[in-house]
Every structure is written in structure tokens, then in C-alpha cells.
mmCIF file as gemmi writes it, N, C-alpha and C atoms, coordinates in Angstrom:
data_model
loop_
_atom_site.group_PDB
_atom_site.id
_atom_site.type_symbol
_atom_site.label_atom_id
_atom_site.label_alt_id
_atom_site.label_comp_id
_atom_site.label_asym_id
_atom_site.label_entity_id
_atom_site.label_seq_id
_atom_site.pdbx_PDB_ins_code
_atom_site.Cartn_x
_atom_site.Cartn_y
_atom_site.Cartn_z
_atom_site.occupancy
_atom_site.B_iso_or_equiv
_atom_site.pdbx_formal_charge
_atom_site.auth_seq_id
_atom_site.auth_asym_id
_atom_site.pdbx_PDB_model_num
ATOM 1 N N . MET Axp A 1 ? 0.849 -1.171 0 1 0 ? 1 A 1
ATOM 2 C CA . MET Axp A 1 ? 0 0 0 1 0 ? 1 A 1
ATOM 3 C C . MET Axp A 1 ? 0.901 1.242 0 1 0 ? 1 A 1
ATOM 4 N N . ASN Axp A 2 ? 0.603 2.165 -0.884 1 0 ? 2 A 1
ATOM 5 C CA . ASN Axp A 2 ? 1.354 3.422 -0.963 1 0 ? 2 A 1
ATOM 6 C C . ASN Axp A 2 ? 0.657 4.459 -0.093 1 0 ? 2 A 1
ATOM 7 N N . MET Axp A 3 ? 1.327 4.907 0.945 1 0 ? 3 A 1
ATOM 8 C CA . MET Axp A 3 ? 0.734 5.888 1.842 1 0 ? 3 A 1
ATOM 9 C C . MET Axp A 3 ? 1.42 7.227 1.644 1 0 ? 3 A 1
ATOM 10 N N . GLN Axp A 4 ? 0.663 8.189 1.177 1 0 ? 4 A 1
ATOM 11 C CA . GLN Axp A 4 ? 1.189 9.524 0.97 1 0 ? 4 A 1
ATOM 12 C C . GLN Axp A 4 ? 0.617 10.42 2.057 1 0 ? 4 A 1
ATOM 13 N N . SER Axp A 5 ? 1.479 11.128 2.732 1 0 ? 5 A 1
ATOM 14 C CA . SER Axp A 5 ? 1.01 12.003 3.786 1 0 ? 5 A 1
ATOM 15 C C . SER Axp A 5 ? 0.489 13.302 3.185 1 0 ? 5 A 1
ATOM 16 N N . LYS Axp A 6 ? -0.291 14 3.971 1 0 ? 6 A 1
ATOM 17 C CA . LYS Axp A 6 ? -0.796 15.295 3.556 1 0 ? 6 A 1
ATOM 18 C C . LYS Axp A 6 ? 0.355 16.288 3.519 1 0 ? 6 A 1
ATOM 19 N N . LYS Axp A 7 ? 0.31 17.185 2.562 1 0 ? 7 A 1
ATOM 20 C CA . LYS Axp A 7 ? 1.348 18.192 2.441 1 0 ? 7 A 1
ATOM 21 C C . LYS Axp A 7 ? 0.719 19.462 1.896 1 0 ? 7 A 1
ATOM 22 N N . THR Axp A 8 ? 1.042 20.547 2.529 1 0 ? 8 A 1
ATOM 23 C CA . THR Axp A 8 ? 0.596 21.851 2.085 1 0 ? 8 A 1
ATOM 24 C C . THR Axp A 8 ? 1.829 22.682 1.803 1 0 ? 8 A 1
ATOM 25 N N . PHE Axp A 9 ? 1.83 23.351 0.657 1 0 ? 9 A 1
ATOM 26 C CA . PHE Axp A 9 ? 2.997 24.13 0.274 1 0 ? 9 A 1
ATOM 27 C C . PHE Axp A 9 ? 2.577 25.276 -0.634 1 0 ? 9 A 1
ATOM 28 N N . ALA Axp A 10 ? 3.489 26.21 -0.825 1 0 ? 10 A 1
ATOM 29 C CA . ALA Axp A 10 ? 3.265 27.317 -1.75 1 0 ? 10 A 1
ATOM 30 C C . ALA Axp A 10 ? 3.454 26.827 -3.173 1 0 ? 10 A 1
ATOM 31 N N . SER Axp A 11 ? 2.651 27.346 -4.077 1 0 ? 11 A 1
ATOM 32 C CA . SER Axp A 11 ? 2.756 27.011 -5.482 1 0 ? 11 A 1
ATOM 33 C C . SER Axp A 11 ? 2.577 28.296 -6.289 1 0 ? 11 A 1
ATOM 34 N N . ILE Axp A 12 ? 3.05 28.297 -7.518 1 0 ? 12 A 1
ATOM 35 C CA . ILE Axp A 12 ? 3.03 29.501 -8.348 1 0 ? 12 A 1
ATOM 36 C C . ILE Axp A 12 ? 2.102 29.305 -9.535 1 0 ? 12 A 1
ATOM 37 N N . ASP Axp A 13 ? 1.238 30.281 -9.753 1 0 ? 13 A 1
ATOM 38 C CA . ASP Axp A 13 ? 0.398 30.327 -10.944 1 0 ? 13 A 1
ATOM 39 C C . ASP Axp A 13 ? 1.199 31.096 -11.987 1 0 ? 13 A 1
ATOM 40 N N . TYR Axp A 14 ? 1.797 30.379 -12.918 1 0 ? 14 A 1
ATOM 41 C CA . TYR Axp A 14 ? 2.704 31 -13.887 1 0 ? 14 A 1
ATOM 42 C C . TYR Axp A 14 ? 1.982 31.881 -14.904 1 0 ? 14 A 1
ATOM 43 N N . GLU Axp A 15 ? 0.675 31.771 -14.988 1 0 ? 15 A 1
ATOM 44 C CA . GLU Axp A 15 ? -0.068 32.686 -15.854 1 0 ? 15 A 1
ATOM 45 C C . GLU Axp A 15 ? -0.165 34.079 -15.232 1 0 ? 15 A 1
ATOM 46 N N . LYS Axp A 16 ? -0.093 34.144 -13.919 1 0 ? 16 A 1
ATOM 47 C CA . LYS Axp A 16 ? -0.155 35.429 -13.206 1 0 ? 16 A 1
ATOM 48 C C . LYS Axp A 16 ? 1.218 35.99 -12.867 1 0 ? 16 A 1
ATOM 49 N N . CYS Axp A 17 ? 2.232 35.133 -12.851 1 0 ? 17 A 1
ATOM 50 C CA . CYS Axp A 17 ? 3.573 35.519 -12.41 1 0 ? 17 A 1
ATOM 51 C C . CYS Axp A 17 ? 4.334 36.242 -13.517 1 0 ? 17 A 1
ATOM 52 N N . HIS Axp A 18 ? 4.662 37.511 -13.276 1 0 ? 18 A 1
ATOM 53 C CA . HIS Axp A 18 ? 5.405 38.322 -14.235 1 0 ? 18 A 1
ATOM 54 C C . HIS Axp A 18 ? 6.374 39.216 -13.462 1 0 ? 18 A 1
ATOM 55 N N . PRO Axp A 19 ? 7.605 38.747 -13.226 1 0 ? 19 A 1
ATOM 56 C CA . PRO Axp A 19 ? 8.57 39.54 -12.454 1 0 ? 19 A 1
ATOM 57 C C . PRO Axp A 19 ? 8.813 40.934 -13.015 1 0 ? 19 A 1
ATOM 58 N N . ASP Axp A 20 ? 8.61 41.119 -14.309 1 0 ? 20 A 1
ATOM 59 C CA . ASP Axp A 20 ? 8.777 42.443 -14.902 1 0 ? 20 A 1
ATOM 60 C C . ASP Axp A 20 ? 7.71 43.418 -14.416 1 0 ? 20 A 1
ATOM 61 N N . GLN Axp A 21 ? 6.581 42.892 -13.929 1 0 ? 21 A 1
ATOM 62 C CA . GLN Axp A 21 ? 5.544 43.747 -13.357 1 0 ? 21 A 1
ATOM 63 C C . GLN Axp A 21 ? 5.777 43.987 -11.866 1 0 ? 21 A 1
ATOM 64 N N . CYS Axp A 22 ? 6.403 43.024 -11.201 1 0 ? 22 A 1
ATOM 65 C CA . CYS Axp A 22 ? 6.715 43.18 -9.769 1 0 ? 22 A 1
ATOM 66 C C . CYS Axp A 22 ? 7.791 44.239 -9.569 1 0 ? 22 A 1
ATOM 67 N N . ASN Axp A 23 ? 8.807 44.145 -10.392 1 0 ? 23 A 1
ATOM 68 C CA . ASN Axp A 23 ? 9.981 45.006 -10.271 1 0 ? 23 A 1
ATOM 69 C C . ASN Axp A 23 ? 10.438 45.367 -11.686 1 0 ? 23 A 1
ATOM 70 N N . PRO Axp A 24 ? 9.812 46.39 -12.286 1 0 ? 24 A 1
ATOM 71 C CA . PRO Axp A 24 ? 10.095 46.712 -13.694 1 0 ? 24 A 1
ATOM 72 C C . PRO Axp A 24 ? 11.563 47.027 -13.992 1 0 ? 24 A 1
ATOM 73 N N . ASP Axp A 25 ? 12.289 47.605 -13.044 1 0 ? 25 A 1
ATOM 74 C CA . ASP Axp A 25 ? 13.68 47.968 -13.294 1 0 ? 25 A 1
ATOM 75 C C . ASP Axp A 25 ? 14.623 46.772 -13.303 1 0 ? 25 A 1
ATOM 76 N N . LYS Axp A 26 ? 14.432 45.863 -12.362 1 0 ? 26 A 1
ATOM 77 C CA . LYS Axp A 26 ? 15.354 44.73 -12.217 1 0 ? 26 A 1
ATOM 78 C C . LYS Axp A 26 ? 14.754 43.395 -12.646 1 0 ? 26 A 1
ATOM 79 N N . GLY Axp A 27 ? 13.413 43.331 -12.77 1 0 ? 27 A 1
ATOM 80 C CA . GLY Axp A 27 ? 12.764 42.098 -13.179 1 0 ? 27 A 1
ATOM 81 C C . GLY Axp A 27 ? 12.886 40.975 -12.18 1 0 ? 27 A 1
ATOM 82 N N . LEU Axp A 28 ? 12.938 41.337 -10.909 1 0 ? 28 A 1
ATOM 83 C CA . LEU Axp A 28 ? 13.099 40.321 -9.86 1 0 ? 28 A 1
ATOM 84 C C . LEU Axp A 28 ? 11.793 40.082 -9.12 1 0 ? 28 A 1
ATOM 85 N N . CYS Axp A 29 ? 11.546 38.834 -8.826 1 0 ? 29 A 1
ATOM 86 C CA . CYS Axp A 29 ? 10.382 38.439 -8.044 1 0 ? 29 A 1
ATOM 87 C C . CYS Axp A 29 ? 10.507 39.007 -6.634 1 0 ? 29 A 1
ATOM 88 N N . LEU Axp A 30 ? 9.45 39.626 -6.145 1 0 ? 30 A 1
ATOM 89 C CA . LEU Axp A 30 ? 9.479 40.184 -4.795 1 0 ? 30 A 1
ATOM 90 C C . LEU Axp A 30 ? 9.205 39.128 -3.726 1 0 ? 30 A 1
ATOM 91 N N . ALA Axp A 31 ? 8.638 38.009 -4.125 1 0 ? 31 A 1
ATOM 92 C CA . ALA Axp A 31 ? 8.311 36.958 -3.159 1 0 ? 31 A 1
ATOM 93 C C . ALA Axp A 31 ? 9.538 36.13 -2.766 1 0 ? 31 A 1
ATOM 94 N N . ALA Axp A 32 ? 10.471 35.944 -3.681 1 0 ? 32 A 1
ATOM 95 C CA . ALA Axp A 32 ? 11.637 35.097 -3.402 1 0 ? 32 A 1
ATOM 96 C C . ALA Axp A 32 ? 12.454 35.59 -2.208 1 0 ? 32 A 1
ATOM 97 N N . PRO Axp A 33 ? 12.82 36.866 -2.138 1 0 ? 33 A 1
ATOM 98 C CA . PRO Axp A 33 ? 13.593 37.307 -0.973 1 0 ? 33 A 1
ATOM 99 C C . PRO Axp A 33 ? 12.768 37.359 0.314 1 0 ? 33 A 1
ATOM 100 N N . ALA Axp A 34 ? 11.449 37.288 0.193 1 0 ? 34 A 1
ATOM 101 C CA . ALA Axp A 34 ? 10.592 37.305 1.382 1 0 ? 34 A 1
ATOM 102 C C . ALA Axp A 34 ? 10.583 35.963 2.106 1 0 ? 34 A 1
ATOM 103 N N . CYS Axp A 35 ? 11.028 34.903 1.422 1 0 ? 35 A 1
ATOM 104 C CA . CYS Axp A 35 ? 11.037 33.565 2.012 1 0 ? 35 A 1
ATOM 105 C C . CYS Axp A 35 ? 12.304 33.374 2.851 1 0 ? 35 A 1
ATOM 106 N N . ASP Axp A 36 ? 12.151 33.406 4.157 1 0 ? 36 A 1
ATOM 107 C CA . ASP Axp A 36 ? 13.292 33.206 5.058 1 0 ? 36 A 1
ATOM 108 C C . ASP Axp A 36 ? 13.867 31.796 4.97 1 0 ? 36 A 1
ATOM 109 N N . HIS Axp A 37 ? 13.067 30.846 4.483 1 0 ? 37 A 1
ATOM 110 C CA . HIS Axp A 37 ? 13.503 29.454 4.398 1 0 ? 37 A 1
ATOM 111 C C . HIS Axp A 37 ? 14.21 29.167 3.075 1 0 ? 37 A 1
ATOM 112 N N . LYS Axp A 38 ? 14.233 30.152 2.189 1 0 ? 38 A 1
ATOM 113 C CA . LYS Axp A 38 ? 14.932 30.047 0.894 1 0 ? 38 A 1
ATOM 114 C C . LYS Axp A 38 ? 14.43 28.895 0.036 1 0 ? 38 A 1
ATOM 115 N N . VAL Axp A 39 ? 13.113 28.672 0.032 1 0 ? 39 A 1
ATOM 116 C CA . VAL Axp A 39 ? 12.559 27.597 -0.785 1 0 ? 39 A 1
ATOM 117 C C . VAL Axp A 39 ? 11.905 28.115 -2.068 1 0 ? 39 A 1
ATOM 118 N N . ILE Axp A 40 ? 11.834 29.421 -2.236 1 0 ? 40 A 1
ATOM 119 C CA . ILE Axp A 40 ? 11.385 30.006 -3.494 1 0 ? 40 A 1
ATOM 120 C C . ILE Axp A 40 ? 12.556 30.81 -4.05 1 0 ? 40 A 1
ATOM 121 N N . LYS Axp A 41 ? 12.957 30.444 -5.261 1 0 ? 41 A 1
ATOM 122 C CA . LYS Axp A 41 ? 14.163 31.054 -5.831 1 0 ? 41 A 1
ATOM 123 C C . LYS Axp A 41 ? 13.981 31.338 -7.316 1 0 ? 41 A 1
ATOM 124 N N . THR Axp A 42 ? 14.646 32.386 -7.76 1 0 ? 42 A 1
ATOM 125 C CA . THR Axp A 42 ? 14.719 32.682 -9.188 1 0 ? 42 A 1
ATOM 126 C C . THR Axp A 42 ? 16.003 32.047 -9.701 1 0 ? 42 A 1
ATOM 127 N N . LEU Axp A 43 ? 15.857 30.975 -10.446 1 0 ? 43 A 1
ATOM 128 C CA . LEU Axp A 43 ? 17.013 30.208 -10.905 1 0 ? 43 A 1
ATOM 129 C C . LEU Axp A 43 ? 17.534 30.665 -12.261 1 0 ? 43 A 1
ATOM 130 N N . ASP Axp A 44 ? 16.651 31.155 -13.107 1 0 ? 44 A 1
ATOM 131 C CA . ASP Axp A 44 ? 17.031 31.458 -14.478 1 0 ? 44 A 1
ATOM 132 C C . ASP Axp A 44 ? 17.402 32.919 -14.712 1 0 ? 44 A 1
ATOM 133 N N . GLY Axp A 45 ? 17.482 33.706 -13.652 1 0 ? 45 A 1
ATOM 134 C CA . GLY Axp A 45 ? 17.915 35.089 -13.785 1 0 ? 45 A 1
ATOM 135 C C . GLY Axp A 45 ? 16.777 36.092 -13.815 1 0 ? 45 A 1
ATOM 136 N N . PRO Axp A 46 ? 17.133 37.358 -13.954 1 0 ? 46 A 1
ATOM 137 C CA . PRO Axp A 46 ? 16.136 38.434 -13.955 1 0 ? 46 A 1
ATOM 138 C C . PRO Axp A 46 ? 15.083 38.237 -15.049 1 0 ? 46 A 1
ATOM 139 N N . PHE Axp A 47 ? 13.883 38.702 -14.75 1 0 ? 47 A 1
ATOM 140 C CA . PHE Axp A 47 ? 12.737 38.661 -15.658 1 0 ? 47 A 1
ATOM 141 C C . PHE Axp A 47 ? 12.21 37.251 -15.896 1 0 ? 47 A 1
ATOM 142 N N . GLU Axp A 48 ? 12.651 36.295 -15.106 1 0 ? 48 A 1
ATOM 143 C CA . GLU Axp A 48 ? 12.14 34.927 -15.184 1 0 ? 48 A 1
ATOM 144 C C . GLU Axp A 48 ? 11.388 34.595 -13.9 1 0 ? 48 A 1
ATOM 145 N N . SER Axp A 49 ? 10.383 33.775 -14.021 1 0 ? 49 A 1
ATOM 146 C CA . SER Axp A 49 ? 9.58 33.39 -12.86 1 0 ? 49 A 1
ATOM 147 C C . SER Axp A 49 ? 10.376 32.506 -11.912 1 0 ? 49 A 1
ATOM 148 N N . PRO Axp A 50 ? 10.09 32.602 -10.617 1 0 ? 50 A 1
ATOM 149 C CA . PRO Axp A 50 ? 10.789 31.76 -9.642 1 0 ? 50 A 1
ATOM 150 C C . PRO Axp A 50 ? 10.201 30.348 -9.604 1 0 ? 50 A 1
ATOM 151 N N . VAL Axp A 51 ? 10.837 29.489 -8.856 1 0 ? 51 A 1
ATOM 152 C CA . VAL Axp A 51 ? 10.332 28.141 -8.601 1 0 ? 51 A 1
ATOM 153 C C . VAL Axp A 51 ? 10.248 27.947 -7.094 1 0 ? 51 A 1
ATOM 154 N N . VAL Axp A 52 ? 9.347 27.064 -6.681 1 0 ? 52 A 1
ATOM 155 C CA . VAL Axp A 52 ? 9.196 26.721 -5.269 1 0 ? 52 A 1
ATOM 156 C C . VAL Axp A 52 ? 9.706 25.295 -5.083 1 0 ? 52 A 1
ATOM 157 N N . PHE Axp A 53 ? 10.62 25.108 -4.149 1 0 ? 53 A 1
ATOM 158 C CA . PHE Axp A 53 ? 11.064 23.772 -3.778 1 0 ? 53 A 1
ATOM 159 C C . PHE Axp A 53 ? 10.036 23.24 -2.776 1 0 ? 53 A 1
ATOM 160 N N . GLN Axp A 54 ? 8.986 22.649 -3.33 1 0 ? 54 A 1
ATOM 161 C CA . GLN Axp A 54 ? 7.793 22.306 -2.557 1 0 ? 54 A 1
ATOM 162 C C . GLN Axp A 54 ? 8.057 21.341 -1.413 1 0 ? 54 A 1
ATOM 163 N N . ASP Axp A 55 ? 8.985 20.429 -1.586 1 0 ? 55 A 1
ATOM 164 C CA . ASP Axp A 55 ? 9.264 19.453 -0.535 1 0 ? 55 A 1
ATOM 165 C C . ASP Axp A 55 ? 9.913 20.089 0.686 1 0 ? 55 A 1
ATOM 166 N N . MET Axp A 56 ? 10.448 21.297 0.534 1 0 ? 56 A 1
ATOM 167 C CA . MET Axp A 56 ? 11.083 21.989 1.659 1 0 ? 56 A 1
ATOM 168 C C . MET Axp A 56 ? 10.239 23.143 2.21 1 0 ? 56 A 1
ATOM 169 N N . CYS Axp A 57 ? 9.094 23.409 1.599 1 0 ? 57 A 1
ATOM 170 C CA . CYS Axp A 57 ? 8.246 24.528 2.02 1 0 ? 57 A 1
ATOM 171 C C . CYS Axp A 57 ? 7.742 24.307 3.448 1 0 ? 57 A 1
ATOM 172 N N . MET Axp A 58 ? 7.929 25.316 4.286 1 0 ? 58 A 1
ATOM 173 C CA . MET Axp A 58 ? 7.545 25.237 5.699 1 0 ? 58 A 1
ATOM 174 C C . MET Axp A 58 ? 6.144 25.778 5.958 1 0 ? 58 A 1
ATOM 175 N N . GLY Axp A 59 ? 5.515 26.329 4.931 1 0 ? 59 A 1
ATOM 176 C CA . GLY Axp A 59 ? 4.154 26.842 5.1 1 0 ? 59 A 1
ATOM 177 C C . GLY Axp A 59 ? 4.074 28.136 5.881 1 0 ? 59 A 1
ATOM 178 N N . CYS Axp A 60 ? 5.084 28.98 5.778 1 0 ? 60 A 1
ATOM 179 C CA . CYS Axp A 60 ? 5.039 30.262 6.501 1 0 ? 60 A 1
ATOM 180 C C . CYS Axp A 60 ? 4.192 31.286 5.75 1 0 ? 60 A 1
ATOM 181 N N . TRP Axp A 61 ? 4.059 31.115 4.446 1 0 ? 61 A 1
ATOM 182 C CA . TRP Axp A 61 ? 3.245 31.943 3.553 1 0 ? 61 A 1
ATOM 183 C C . TRP Axp A 61 ? 3.756 33.37 3.403 1 0 ? 61 A 1
ATOM 184 N N . ASP Axp A 62 ? 4.995 33.627 3.783 1 0 ? 62 A 1
ATOM 185 C CA . ASP Axp A 62 ? 5.573 34.965 3.584 1 0 ? 62 A 1
ATOM 186 C C . ASP Axp A 62 ? 5.633 35.31 2.099 1 0 ? 62 A 1
ATOM 187 N N . CYS Axp A 63 ? 5.878 34.329 1.266 1 0 ? 63 A 1
ATOM 188 C CA . CYS Axp A 63 ? 5.945 34.566 -0.174 1 0 ? 63 A 1
ATOM 189 C C . CYS Axp A 63 ? 4.583 34.987 -0.733 1 0 ? 63 A 1
ATOM 190 N N . ILE Axp A 64 ? 3.523 34.391 -0.201 1 0 ? 64 A 1
ATOM 191 C CA . ILE Axp A 64 ? 2.169 34.738 -0.65 1 0 ? 64 A 1
ATOM 192 C C . ILE Axp A 64 ? 1.864 36.188 -0.31 1 0 ? 64 A 1
ATOM 193 N N . GLU Axp A 65 ? 2.212 36.595 0.888 1 0 ? 65 A 1
ATOM 194 C CA . GLU Axp A 65 ? 1.98 37.97 1.311 1 0 ? 65 A 1
ATOM 195 C C . GLU Axp A 65 ? 2.826 38.96 0.512 1 0 ? 65 A 1
ATOM 196 N N . ALA Axp A 66 ? 4.014 38.557 0.078 1 0 ? 66 A 1
ATOM 197 C CA . ALA Axp A 66 ? 4.922 39.455 -0.623 1 0 ? 66 A 1
ATOM 198 C C . ALA Axp A 66 ? 4.613 39.588 -2.112 1 0 ? 66 A 1
ATOM 199 N N . CYS Axp A 67 ? 3.856 38.671 -2.677 1 0 ? 67 A 1
ATOM 200 C CA . CYS Axp A 67 ? 3.588 38.686 -4.113 1 0 ? 67 A 1
ATOM 201 C C . CYS Axp A 67 ? 2.494 39.703 -4.447 1 0 ? 67 A 1
ATOM 202 N N . PRO Axp A 68 ? 2.844 40.785 -5.158 1 0 ? 68 A 1
ATOM 203 C CA . PRO Axp A 68 ? 1.852 41.805 -5.477 1 0 ? 68 A 1
ATOM 204 C C . PRO Axp A 68 ? 0.869 41.388 -6.571 1 0 ? 68 A 1
ATOM 205 N N . LEU Axp A 69 ? 1.156 40.296 -7.267 1 0 ? 69 A 1
ATOM 206 C CA . LEU Axp A 69 ? 0.298 39.85 -8.365 1 0 ? 69 A 1
ATOM 207 C C . LEU Axp A 69 ? -0.629 38.704 -7.978 1 0 ? 69 A 1
ATOM 208 N N . ASP Axp A 70 ? -0.594 38.287 -6.719 1 0 ? 70 A 1
ATOM 209 C CA . ASP Axp A 70 ? -1.387 37.144 -6.244 1 0 ? 70 A 1
ATOM 210 C C . ASP Axp A 70 ? -1.131 35.886 -7.08 1 0 ? 70 A 1
ATOM 211 N N . ALA Axp A 71 ? 0.118 35.708 -7.466 1 0 ? 71 A 1
ATOM 212 C CA . ALA Axp A 71 ? 0.495 34.559 -8.289 1 0 ? 71 A 1
ATOM 213 C C . ALA Axp A 71 ? 0.909 33.348 -7.454 1 0 ? 71 A 1
ATOM 214 N N . ILE Axp A 72 ? 1.057 33.523 -6.156 1 0 ? 72 A 1
ATOM 215 C CA . ILE Axp A 72 ? 1.464 32.411 -5.292 1 0 ? 72 A 1
ATOM 216 C C . ILE Axp A 72 ? 0.285 32.051 -4.4 1 0 ? 72 A 1
ATOM 217 N N . PHE Axp A 73 ? 0.041 30.763 -4.284 1 0 ? 73 A 1
ATOM 218 C CA . PHE Axp A 73 ? -1.128 30.3 -3.534 1 0 ? 73 A 1
ATOM 219 C C . PHE Axp A 73 ? -0.773 29.047 -2.734 1 0 ? 73 A 1
ATOM 220 N N . VAL Axp A 74 ? -1.636 28.682 -1.815 1 0 ? 74 A 1
ATOM 221 C CA . VAL Axp A 74 ? -1.471 27.472 -1.007 1 0 ? 74 A 1
ATOM 222 C C . VAL Axp A 74 ? -2.02 26.293 -1.789 1 0 ? 74 A 1
ATOM 223 N N . LYS Axp A 75 ? -1.208 25.259 -1.924 1 0 ? 75 A 1
ATOM 224 C CA . LYS Axp A 75 ? -1.642 24.042 -2.593 1 0 ? 75 A 1
ATOM 225 C C . LYS Axp A 75 ? -1.588 22.902 -1.589 1 0 ? 75 A 1
ATOM 226 N N . HIS Axp A 76 ? -2.587 22.051 -1.638 1 0 ? 76 A 1
ATOM 227 C CA . HIS Axp A 76 ? -2.683 20.916 -0.709 1 0 ? 76 A 1
ATOM 228 C C . HIS Axp A 76 ? -2.798 19.635 -1.516 1 0 ? 76 A 1
ATOM 229 N N . VAL Axp A 77 ? -1.943 18.68 -1.222 1 0 ? 77 A 1
ATOM 230 C CA . VAL Axp A 77 ? -1.995 17.367 -1.872 1 0 ? 77 A 1
ATOM 231 C C . VAL Axp A 77 ? -1.942 16.276 -0.824 1 0 ? 77 A 1
ATOM 232 N N . GLY Axp A 78 ? -2.314 15.097 -1.208 1 0 ? 78 A 1
ATOM 233 C CA . GLY Axp A 78 ? -2.231 13.965 -0.289 1 0 ? 78 A 1
ATOM 234 C C . GLY Axp A 78 ? -3.603 13.497 0.164 1 0 ? 78 A 1
ATOM 235 N N . SER Axp A 79 ? -3.569 12.47 0.991 1 0 ? 79 A 1
ATOM 236 C CA . SER Axp A 79 ? -4.836 11.892 1.466 1 0 ? 79 A 1
ATOM 237 C C . SER Axp A 79 ? -5.093 12.24 2.9 1 0 ? 79 A 1
């Protein structure tokens, strides 16, 4: 039997995520530096959307509060 535990983490709606709108001069996501746990990062450089390392997300939701575009949301998976 495969038992998957419940997990809640931050996730990104890439249709809403536009770092050029968050920070037009530098093109940096404002939510990434708001994460004290460093689980949301911009890997591909300026003007690119960040990624969430979901398995390490602590559920503090600081990134959700910091995102001016409401592109980050709480996702729940598991049984």
C-alpha cells in the first residue's frame, strides 16, 4: 500500500507571475527574498519566474503575502 502524507505548500500560478511587473527595473520576483527558508528562488535570472522547492516549504506563507500579483497560492496534496 502506498501511503502519501498530507502536504501543504506554496505554489506559483505561472499565468499570473510576471517579475517584470513586480519590479520593472530589475525584473526580480518580490516573493523570493521574502522567504526566510529560501525555498522560493529565481534560478534562471532576472525577468524569469521563480520556482518553489515544494518538498522543503515550511508553510510560513511569507511569499504569498509578498507577491503583489497574487500569483502564489497554497496548494494541498495527499490523502
